[in-house]
N, C-alpha and C positions, 0 to 999 in steps of 0.2 A: 963188525961185532958193536964196535962202539958205539955204531949211527942206530942201528939198531937198540940201546942201552937210553941214546936220547930217543927217540920216535916213542918209545915205552915212557920215561918223562912226561914229555910234553902233550900226551894224550892223558896222564892223569895231570898234569895242570888244568888243562883243557876242562877234562871233566870235574873238577875241583871248581873253577872259575864258572862252570857253567851250575854248579851246584849253592856256590856263594850266591851267586847273579838270583837262581829262584829263591833262596833264604830272603835275599833285599828284598826282592820281588812283592812274596808275600808278606813281610815286614810292613813293608811299604802301602799296602794294600790294608794290611789290617790297621795300621794306622790311620791312614783315612776313613776308612770302614768307622773305625769307635769317633772321628771329627764330623763323620756325616752323622753317628747315631747323639750323640751332644747336641750337635745345631738341631735335629730334631724335636731330644728334649725340651733344649731350649723355646723350640719354638712350641710346643704343646703345655709348655709352662707360663706363655706370654698369654696376661688375659684378653680374655675374649672381648671386643671390644661390643658396645652395644645400643642404641640411643632410644629414646625414653620419652614419655609428656605426662606433662606435669600442670598443678596449678597454686596460684597463690592464696593461700588464708583467708577470705572476708569475713564480713560484718552481711550478714542479709537480713531483709524483712520478714518476720511471720507473725501469723495474728494469733493473740494468746486467745482467741476464744476456746470455749470450749464445750462437748456437748452430753448430756446424760439422757435418758429416757426416764419415764414416769408416768402417772398416770393420772387420766382425769376423773373427779368428784363433782355430783354437782355442789356449791356453799349451804345448800339446807334445800332440803325435801319436805315438803309440807302435810303431814296426813290431814284426812278429810273425814266431817262424820256428816250425820244427820244431827237435823237441828230440830226435827220434829217424828211423829210419829204417823203413819201411815201406807200406803202402798204404793209404791215406784211405776208414777206414770211416765217420766222419761227417762233413758241413762245414753249420757254421751259420753262414760268411760269405755275408753279402749286400750289395752296396754298396748307400748309405743306413739299415742296419739297426741301429737304436738297444740298446744291450745293456749290463747292468750289472754292476759288479767280480765276477769269479768266475761266468761266464757261458761254458757249455764250448762255445767257436766251432769244434775239429775234437779227431779223433779217429784214429788212427793204429791199423791192425792190431794186438795185445800178446798175437798166441799165444808165440808165438816169447820175447817177455821174459818172460810168467807162468808159461812151463815152468822159465823162468831162476829164475825167483823160488821157484817153492816147490824146485827143488832145494834153492837156497839157505836156503830156510828149514827142508827134512830134514836139510842139512849142519849147519845155526845147533842144532840140534834134537838133532842126536849129539853135535856137541864139546859140547853142555851137560851130558847126559846121563853123557859121560867125565869131567867132569871134575869133577862131585860126585860121581861112583862113587869116583874114584881120590883125591875129598879124603877120605871116611872112609873107604879104606883107609889114608889117612897116618896118620890118627888112630891105627889101632891095631897100626901100625908093617909092615903089608905094601904099601906103596908108598915106594917116595922122593920126596923131596923135588923133585930132577929130572923125575918122570913127573908130579908137580903140575904144575907150573912150565909144562912141554913141553901139557897139555891146556891151562890156562888159556890159553897163546897161542895155540893151534886152536881154541878157546871165540871168540875177541878176533875173530882173524880171518878165523871164520865169520858174527859179526854185522856187521860192515864189508862182506862179503860182501853179508848180506843186508839190507843200509842201499842198498848199493848197486842192487842188484836193485829194492829198492823204490822208490827214486828214479823209475828204465828202468822201471819199470813207469807211475808216473806221469807221466813224460815223455813217455805215448804221448798223452796227451790235453793239450788250451791251451786256458789257462781267459783270459779279459776281466781284463789288469792294470788295468780302470781302468773307469767309468760313461762312454761314450760313441759315436760313433757308426765303425759300417766305415765306410772312406773307399775302400779297396784290396782288393779281393779279389785273388788271383795264384793259386789253386789249384780242384781242383773236386772233387768226392769220385769213386772211384774210381784217384784219379792215386797215383801212388808220387813220393813223398817221400825228404830224404835231411837228414842232421840240419844245421841251420843255412840249410836251403832260405827262403827269405823269402814266408810265405803269406797277408799281410795287413798293414791298417794300421788302428788306429782310434785316432779324434781323440776326445780326451778331453776334453768340453764344458759340464763340472760348472761350471768356470770360464771364462772370452774375457775376449781382450785386444780393445783398440781404440785402433786410429792414428788422430787426428788433428792435421792442420796447423794454428797458431793466429798470428794477424800478430803484428809484434811491437810494436806497441803493443794489445796483448789479454793477452799469454802472461805480464810481466810482474806481473796479478792471479795468476798462479795456484800453486799449491804443492803439490808430493806429498799426499797424505789427506782432500784438498778433496774434495765430494760432491757429484758432477754426474747429469743425469738422461737415464738410453737411451731413444728412441724408435725404434723397428725401424719401416723405411720400409713392408713390405711389414703390418704389421701395427700399426697408428697406437695402438692403442686400450691396448698393452700396453708398462706402463713400469718398466723395470727402473733401479733403483739402484745407481750402480758408485762409483769414488773415482777419481782421480789416482794411478796409480803412480809416474811417472816423467815428469819436463820437462827434454825433451834441450837441452841448449844451445849447441846448433849449426842453425846455420838451413839448411835448404834451398836447393834451389836460384834458388826463389822466391821467397827469405828470409821461409821459414814457419818455425814451430818446431815439429818434434816433442811430440806432447803422448801419451802411453801410457795407458788409460784401463785396469783390470780389474775385473770383478765377474762375479758370480755368479750363475748360470742357474736361480734360485728357482722358473720358472713352463715344468717341465720342459726342453725346449732351441727355447725360445723366440728363443735368439739363435742362427744355425748358421756356418758355416766362409763367407766370401764377401759375408757379408749386410749390405747397406748401412743403418745406424741414424744418426739425426739425436744427437745428445750434447749437452745444454746446461748451461752453467759460471755458475757466478753466481749458484742462483737465489737468491728472497729477500732480494737483494742491493738496495735501495734508495738511489737518489740524491734531490736538488731541484736541477732546472736550469731557467732562463731558454724558453721557448717563446713564439713566438706564433701566432694563427690564419694555416693555407695562406691563406687570403681574403685576409690582409691583406697578401701579399708580392708584390711588383712588379719590376721590372726597371730595373738602369742598365745598359745594353748588355745584357751576358750574367749582370751580377750579383746577388746578390738583393736590396732595399731594402722600404723599408717607408716611412709617411708620418704621422713623429711631430705632434702635436698639443701646443701651450703654449698653453692658455686661448684666446682669441679669435684671435691670430694666424692666418697662413694656414699648411696644414702646411708639412712640411718635411721633401722624401727624404731618405729618410736610408741609406747603404751596410750593410750587415748579412751577416754569415759565420752560415749556419745549417750544422743536423749533422741528426742521427737525429731522423727522422720519427714521430711519437706518437701514432698516430690522426687525426685532422685538423688536429693540430700541426706544429711545427717545432721542434726547441730551440734555441735562438741562442749561439754561444758570442762573442760583439763586437756590440759596434754598438747595444748598449742596456743602459739596467739596469730594477731593479724599478722600477714606478711609471711609466714612462714611458706616455704615450697614443698609440696606433698606429691609423690608421682601419684598416677593416674594410669597408667599404661605401664607397661613394663616391668612391673614390679617380678614378675617369676625369672625375669634373666637375673636380679640383684645376686651377688655373690662372689666369693674369695673369688675365684677365678676368672669373673670378667670385670669388667671396665668400664662405666656411666662414660660414652665418647657423648654427644648431644643431647642436652634437655629442651625438649618443647614447651616454652610455656602459653595453658589453652588462657585464653582471658574465659 
């Protein structure tokens, strides 16, 4: 009986020991699992390292040249008129035709005027002869001084009439007063014209003017006499030099200022009236400005910004004001200084849970 009692107690103690051991094992495993979880959390919370590329902000040379489009106009257009009455016997008037100064553009029948000229020539010859004869007779005492004076006056009148007749014959031909292009033909061969009848127009294109409208922030850089380059839109390979003739100090309705350019058509009539051209100002003028690659630009709301790196610290987002694009760069007018380091690659990795390990500076 006693042995059976001891056996029962032994079994209970054994079961209790096993139970306690199991509980302790469970507790140990739970603690181990908890430690593992904390370790995993610490690892997950540990900042992720990343590499990036950056560039030192520096000044770059840029051209201060700027271009505006304008329209070519003749400096002057000459209106042609008939100088005598009659039938047109020849017309060289043809719209678009290039003519040189002195070229014959129109002839009017000169039959009547030629006859009048010959009569005037004969009258002058006779009056001259009479004057010379009376002058000789006066020397020998066979003519009075009054007769000589009257003959001299008659000769002078005949000379004046001859000059008028000669001019009238010349007026039957209309010559081009300038080098240019015929832009308006109003009469044809065979028609009758009167003195003063408008027969056409010639646009003088030896020299031309171009008017462009320049923004107020740029017009202050311009002055009379500055050289410009003119490029035809229709013939981009032709570049002609010109100069600023006038800067008009009164703004247009669009708050731009008219600038008049004049140039000589050194290559024939490369520039024609009404033609569109591009005028480039400030050629050869260079300025140095801060600039950053376009790849460095990110956004704060709708404004441009860059990540600035100092030592091993995390990049700091800094707003900047950008200006004119220069190739793959943007000029910077505010927010940076020469020597600043800005990220050009790796900006998407920047965050509170990430750590910048290495920055490769690109020259």
